[in-house]
Structure formats: structure tokens, C-alpha cells
N, C-alpha and C positions, 0 to 999 in steps of 0.2 A: 734638251731634254732626250735623251734617246730611249729608247727601249727595244733589252735584247728577252729573248725568250729560249731556254733552251728546256729541252726536256733531255733528262738525264735517264739512260738505263737503270733497271734493276738491279742493285746490286746485293747478292748475298752475303751476308755473314756464316760463316763455320758450321753454326747449325742449319744452313741451307734456311734461315725465314729472313724478313724484307726488312728486320728492325729498325726503325733510326735511320737509313737511307732513304735518300731524295728520290722521288716519287718524280714530280715534277720543279723546275724552276724558274721562275721569270729575276730578270737583273734590269733597275732602272737607275740610271744613272739621273742626277738633276744637282745640278752643279757641283758642287765639293765634296758632296756626299753619294752613297749607290747604295741602294734598296736593293736586299733579296729576297724575295716570299719565295720561300721552298715548303712542298706538300712532302711530308714525311712518314711513315706507319710504323705505327705500335706493335709489340709482339704478336697483340691480337688483331692486328692489321687491318686497324682503324687509324682513319687518318687524321694529319693536323697539319698546322701554319705555324712556321717561323717567320716572324720580322725581321730581321737584321739590317742597321746602320753602317755601315761601315764609310769613317775618314781619314782621312791617310793626314798625319800627326808629326810632327817632327818633334826628340829629345834635344837637349845642351848642347849635345856635339855635332849636330844635322842630322843625325840618323832616322829617314822617316821609318815609320809603323804605323801599323792601321789599329785603329780606337775602332772596337765596334762594340753595340748593345743590341740583345735580342729580344723575345719576348714568341713566347708559347700558345698559341692561342688555339683552340682544342674545339671541335662541331659543338657541342652546348654550349659555347660562347660565341657563337658567328656576331647571330643576332644581336644580341646588343650588343657588341663590339661594333657594329655595323651602325647601328642606330645612333649611339655614342658621337661617335666620327662622324655621322652626318651632320648631327647638332651641331658640334664645335665647328664643320667646316664653315654648315649655312651663319652660325653667329657672325665668323671671322668673315665670312665675304659682306655680311649689313655693315660688319663696323669696321671695317677695314679702311682706313682714310686714303686719300685719293692720293696722295703722295707718297714714293718711295718711305721707307722708313729702315736703319737701318737695322741688319739680321742679328740675331742669338750668334753669328758667327763672328760679327764685327766687335761686339761686344764681351766675346770674352777672351780671357788676363790667365795668367799664369800661375793662377789660382782654381784653375777647369778640377781637379781632381779632389778637391777640399766639396767643392761644389756639388760634383758627384757624390759626392760620400754622405752630402745631407741628403740627399733623392734616394740613395743605397737602401735607405736603410724604413723600406716602409712597409707597413704592415697589413696588406690584401684584406686580411678578412673584417679590416675597418672602413674599403669601398664597398660594401655589401649594401646594394638601392634597389 
């Protein structure tokens, strides 16, 4: 796994603001996936994080495209997100079998689109804890 850190110059839109422009980026290549951590700015100048997973896929004709999934994470949610992620990582580390297992990638079939559709209908209001 390699880590690339890229600091992008601040870009200005036609009104002179830094709205939704990348302020700072970090790309992490991990196997067949690349994760992008991008700091962006709102119109009010508040910074937020986008996390993008990118994976190279092939269509039936053999042409490749990049499948991307994106999460927007705002400052007021950093602690809850970080705590939840840390708890889940600890759980996996404690319960991970010693033998290597198949990854999700190896279990994917051509019905990936229907699986994605099932998970896309989440009502985030139901996730309040």
C-alpha cells in the first residue's frame, strides 16, 4: 500500500469564493481500490471532508470505468464517526480469524448493481444514536 499526499492550490469560482474546492487531498492505494480523502470548503468557508472509494471495473464489452462511492463528513460529526470507526476496527481485530479469508471482492458477482441498490435506500434519520 502506498500513500500519496497532494496539496492542491485553492481554486476560485467565478464569484471569487472557494466553494467546494479541494483545499487538501490524500490518496491511499490499497489493493484494487484507491481511497481519496479531500478537504473542501463550503460557501461560508467551513471545511469538510469527502471520502471517496474508487475501484476499476469492466463492462460486458471489456471497457473499463471507475466505480466511485463518496461520503461527506462534516466537522460536527468527526468525533462520532471516528469513535464508531475505531470501535468497529477494534472489534474486527479482536474477532478476525488467524487464517486469511476471502474478501468481499472475491465474492462479488455480476449482480453487484442490485446489491448496491439494496444498500442505497438507507434512511439516515434511522441511524441516530
